[in-house]
C-alpha positions in Angstrom: -0.1 -0.2 0.0 1.3 3.3 -1.0 0.7 6.4 0.9 0.7 9.8 -1.0 1.8 12.8 1.1 -0.7 16.0 1.1 -0.7 18.2 -1.7 0.2 21.3 0.0 3.7 19.8 0.0 4.1 20.3 -3.8 2.4 24.0 -3.3 5.1 26.0 -2.2 8.8 25.7 -2.1 11.6 24.8 0.4 13.5 27.9 2.1 16.4 28.0 -0.6 18.3 30.8 1.8 18.1 27.8 4.8 19.4 25.2 2.4 22.4 26.7 1.2 23.2 27.5 4.2 23.1 24.1 5.0 24.8 23.1 2.4 27.4 25.7 3.1 28.0 24.0 7.1 28.6 20.1 5.5 31.0 21.6 3.1 32.8 23.4 5.8 32.2 20.1 7.9 34.1 18.6 5.2 37.1 20.5 5.6 36.9 22.9 3.1 37.3 27.0 2.9 34.1 27.7 2.8 33.2 31.3 3.5 29.2 31.7 3.8 27.6 34.8 2.6 24.5 33.0 2.8 24.2 33.2 6.7 21.2 35.6 7.6 22.5 35.7 10.9 25.1 37.5 13.5 28.5 36.0 13.8 28.8 36.6 17.4 27.8 35.7 20.7 24.5 36.5 22.5 25.1 39.3 24.7 26.5 37.3 27.9 23.4 39.3 30.2 20.8 37.5 27.9 22.9 33.8 28.5 22.9 34.5 32.0 19.4 35.6 32.6 18.3 32.1 30.6 20.7 30.2 33.2 19.5 31.7 36.2 15.9 31.5 35.0 16.7 27.5 34.6 18.3 27.5 38.1 15.3 29.4 39.6 13.1 26.6 38.2 11.8 28.7 34.9 11.6 25.3 33.5 7.8 24.9 33.0 5.4 26.0 30.2 4.5 29.3 30.3 1.3 31.0 29.1 0.2 30.6 25.4 0.7 34.0 24.5 4.2 34.3 26.3 4.9 35.1 30.7 3.1 38.2 31.9 7.0 39.8 32.5 8.0 39.0 28.9 4.8 40.1 26.9 4.8 43.6 29.3 9.0 44.0 28.9 8.7 43.5 24.7 5.6 46.3 25.0 7.4 48.5 26.9 10.7 48.2 24.4 8.6 48.4 21.3 6.5 51.7 22.8 9.6 53.3 23.5 11.4 52.9 20.2 8.5 53.3 18.3 6.8 56.2 19.8 3.7 54.6 20.4 2.0 52.8 23.4 1.4 49.2 23.3 0.1 46.9 26.3 1.3 43.3 27.4 -2.0 42.1 25.8 -1.2 43.3 22.5 1.4 41.4 22.4 2.1 37.6 21.6 5.6 36.0 22.3 6.2 33.4 19.4 8.9 30.9 18.1 10.8 33.2 16.2 9.4 36.4 13.9 8.4 33.5 11.6 6.3 31.6 13.4 4.4 35.1 14.4 3.9 36.2 10.7 2.3 32.4 9.6 0.1 32.7 12.7 -0.9 36.2 11.4 -1.7 34.9 7.6 -3.6 32.1 9.1 -5.9 34.5 11.0 -6.5 37.3 8.7 -6.9 35.5 5.4 -9.1 32.9 3.6 -8.3 30.7 0.6 -8.0 32.5 -2.1 -7.2 36.1 -0.6 -4.3 38.3 -2.2 -1.1 39.6 -0.3 0.8 42.3 -2.0 4.4 41.7 -1.6 6.9 44.0 -2.7 9.9 42.8 -4.5 12.8 41.9 -3.8 10.7 39.8 -1.0 12.2 37.9 1.9 11.9 34.4 0.3 9.6 33.0 3.0 6.6 35.3 2.5 5.2 34.3 -0.9 5.2 30.6 0.4 4.1 30.9 3.8 1.2 32.9 2.1 0.6 29.7 -0.2 0.8 27.7 2.4 -2.6 29.3 4.0 -4.1 29.0 0.5 -3.9 32.7 -0.2 -1.9 34.0 -3.3 1.2 36.1 -3.1 0.9 39.2 -5.6 4.6 40.6 -6.4 4.9 44.3 -6.4 7.7 45.3 -9.0 8.9 48.5 -9.1 12.6 50.2 -11.0 15.2 49.1 -9.1 13.8 47.0 -6.9 12.5 50.3 -4.9 8.2 50.0 -4.1 6.3 52.9 -5.9 3.2 53.9 -4.6 2.0 53.8 -8.0 3.0 50.5 -8.1 1.4 49.3 -5.5 -1.9 50.6 -6.3 -1.7 49.0 -9.4 -1.6 45.9 -7.7 -4.4 46.4 -5.5 -7.7 44.2 -6.8 -11.1 43.6 -5.2 -9.3 40.2 -3.0 -6.7 42.3 -1.8 -6.3 41.6 1.7 -3.0 42.4 3.0 0.2 44.3 1.8 3.1 42.9 3.6 5.7 45.5 4.5 9.6 44.7 5.5 11.7 48.0 6.0 14.5 47.5 6.6 14.8 44.9 4.1 15.9 41.5 3.6 17.6 41.3 0.9 18.2 44.3 -0.3 18.9 46.1 3.1 16.5 49.0 1.7 14.9 51.2 4.4 12.2 53.3 3.2 11.9 57.2 3.7 8.9 58.7 6.1 7.0 59.9 2.9 7.5 56.7 0.9 5.7 54.8 3.4 2.9 57.3 4.3 2.5 57.1 0.6 1.9 53.5 0.8 -0.4 53.8 4.0 -2.2 56.3 1.7 -2.9 53.8 -0.7 -4.1 51.0 1.2 -6.1 53.1 3.4 -9.5 53.3 1.5 -9.2 49.6 1.1 -9.8 46.3 3.8 -6.6 45.4 3.5 -4.0 44.7 6.6 -0.6 45.8 7.0 1.7 42.8 8.1 4.7 45.4 9.2 7.8 43.2 9.7 10.0 44.6 11.6 12.8 42.7 12.0 15.5 44.8 11.0 14.3 48.1 12.5 17.5 48.6 15.2 19.6 48.0 12.2 19.6 51.5 10.7 22.9 53.2 9.7 23.1 57.0 9.7 22.1 59.3 8.0 19.0 57.0 6.9 16.2 56.8 9.7 13.5 54.5 10.6 10.0 55.5 11.7 6.8 53.1 12.6 3.7 53.0 10.0 1.6 53.6 13.0 3.4 56.2 14.3 3.5 57.7 11.1 0.1 57.3 10.6 -1.9 56.3 14.2 -5.1 55.2 11.9 -3.5 52.3 11.4 -3.4 50.8 14.2 -6.6 48.6 14.2 -5.3 47.1 11.0 -1.5 46.5 11.6 0.2 43.7 12.6 4.1 44.5 13.6 6.4 41.3 13.7 9.6 41.2 15.5 12.6 39.1 16.4 15.5 39.0 19.1 17.5 37.1 16.3 19.2 39.8 14.6 19.4 43.1 16.4 20.5 40.6 20.1 22.4 38.1 18.0 19.9 35.4 19.5 19.3 33.1 16.3 19.2 30.1 18.1 16.7 30.9 20.6 14.1 31.0 18.4 12.1 34.0 20.1 9.9 36.7 18.9 6.6 38.5 19.2 3.9 40.0 17.2 1.7 42.8 18.0 -1.4 44.0 17.0 -5.5 45.0 18.0 -6.4 42.3 20.8 -8.8 40.4 18.2 -6.1 39.9 16.3 -3.4 38.7 18.5 -5.9 36.7 20.6 -6.6 34.7 17.2 -3.1 34.2 16.9 -2.4 32.8 20.7 -5.1 30.6 20.0 -3.3 29.2 16.8 -0.3 29.0 18.5 -1.8 27.3 21.6 -2.6 24.1 19.0 0.4 24.3 17.5 3.5 24.9 19.6 2.0 25.6 23.5 3.9 28.9 23.1 7.9 29.7 23.4 10.5 28.6 25.7 10.3 29.8 28.9 14.1 30.3 29.2 14.4 31.9 25.5 11.3 34.3 27.4 13.9 35.0 30.0 16.4 35.7 27.8 14.6 38.1 25.5 13.0 40.1 29.2 17.1 40.6 29.8 18.0 41.7 25.9 14.8 44.0 25.0 15.6 45.4 29.2 18.9 46.2 30.4 20.9 44.4 27.8 19.5 46.5 24.6 22.6 48.6 24.9 24.2 46.1 23.4 22.3 46.0 20.3 23.4 49.6 19.6 27.2 48.3 19.8 26.1 45.6 16.8 24.9 47.9 14.8 28.3 49.9 15.0 30.2 47.0 13.9 27.4 45.9 10.9 28.1 49.4 9.8 31.7 49.1 9.7 31.1 45.8 8.3 28.9 47.3 5.5 31.5 50.0 4.9 34.1 47.4 4.3 31.8 45.1 2.2 30.9 47.9 -0.3 34.7 49.1 -0.6 35.8 46.0 -1.9 33.0 44.9 -4.0 33.5 48.6 -5.7 36.8 47.4 -6.6 34.8 44.9 -8.9 34.5 46.6 -12.7 30.9 46.8 -14.0 29.5 45.0 -10.7 26.6 47.5 -9.3 23.9 46.5 -6.0 20.9 48.1 -4.4 22.3 50.5 -1.6 22.2 48.6 1.5 21.0 51.5 4.2 19.8 48.7 7.1 19.6 45.3 8.0 23.0 43.1 6.6 22.8 42.4 3.6 24.0 43.6 -0.3 21.9 42.9 -3.2 24.2 42.6 -5.9 23.7 42.6 -9.9 25.4 39.7 -11.6 23.6 39.1 -14.8 25.6 41.7 -16.9 29.0 40.1 -15.4 28.3 36.9 -16.6 28.5 35.0 -20.2 26.6 32.2 -20.5 25.2 31.2 -17.1 22.2 32.3 -15.2 23.3 33.5 -11.6 21.8 30.7 -10.0 24.2 28.3 -12.0 26.9 30.9 -10.9 26.3 30.7 -7.7 26.6 27.2 -7.4 29.5 26.6 -9.5 30.9 29.8 -7.2 30.6 27.7 -4.3 31.9 24.2 -5.4 34.2 25.4 -7.1 36.0 28.4 -5.0 34.3 27.4 -1.4 32.2 31.0 -1.5 27.8 30.3 -0.6 25.8 33.2 -1.6 22.0 33.0 -2.3 21.1 33.6 -5.7 18.4 36.1 -6.5 16.0 33.9 -7.6 14.8 33.1 -3.9 13.9 36.7 -4.0 12.0 37.3 -7.0 15.1 38.8 -8.8 17.2 36.3 -10.5 19.8 38.7 -11.9 20.9 39.3 -8.5 22.2 37.6 -5.5 22.5 38.1 -1.0 25.6 38.5 0.3 25.8 38.9 4.1 28.3 41.0 6.0 27.4 38.9 9.2 31.1 37.8 9.0 34.6 38.8 10.3 36.2 41.2 8.2 38.9 38.7 6.8 36.4 36.5 5.7 35.0 39.6 3.8 37.7 40.5 2.1 38.4 36.6 1.4 35.0 36.0 0.0 35.2 38.9 -2.0 38.4 38.7 -3.5 37.3 35.4 -4.7 34.4 36.6 -6.1 36.7 39.2 -8.3 38.2 36.1 -9.5 36.2 34.3 -10.2 34.1 36.7 -12.6 37.5 37.5 -14.3 38.0 33.9 -15.0 
């Protein structure tokens, strides 16, 4: 007797970024001198105070289930931090603590959408956005703009009677692009007359480099409070990717719906990860500024080295820790994906083809690496493109 797997599995793609990062780690474990620009995580340790808080939590008996929505202290701590950083007041009961930001995004989509609904996703996009939309039976509508920078008129043209959500990610993964206040306001004005949720993925909000600045959509237009889900994570700003803890913030009815879903899926985030998160958004938050300063130096070094490659261009990285480089015009007969595969096998350098982000002419490189690895990896890229 043969059992068929669910049709759901053929309706979406696996995460290309995670698959490539795993391939790079496997090659490295085999002894190859791999430099991975594919990683979407900081290369340094979580703050010592965060680790200590989790350790002390374990020793004091915080090893039981917490409430599905998160411990009261954790929800309150996130509400206080986000209120201070966004300039908008949030209460603890508007917060749901999740197993990373990705779970909060998925539960938002489950809570807000019905099969056949459409979701607007600007291109380039984080690779999981369209796939998660497909997983809930909705339809991703990819919105393309010149040079990959969303314009209000492009967003307007993509709206249909079935549009129910707009996913907004600034700073952007994969481009590092940060939208100005004027641009963000223009997007809000476009969707305001329509029954469209705003899902604001603010994972990288604290990694914005001067002179650029970031503002919350809710600070720019408070009328969106009843139709916005904010998603955040400890992974990037606090170097806590393995802790798998994040949050969703929104109107109470939506958050309660997301909590209901989470209760039947994971029962909530790890109690010890929540203990670490309380410390991260509290007294250890100052270390996020130190991390940002380090990333800015690495970004500048990355751009300096990339500038030595004749004909190479990129979307200006204003935040996060990625550069989205345009390779298409520098390749002869290969696609960017084919080049990235060969580059990994022959030169032991891993980059993520832009195909994973909706832009096949590009590749994403992360500068969450040491200076020496950045210099060596870009040096290998220059040689590979010459050859």
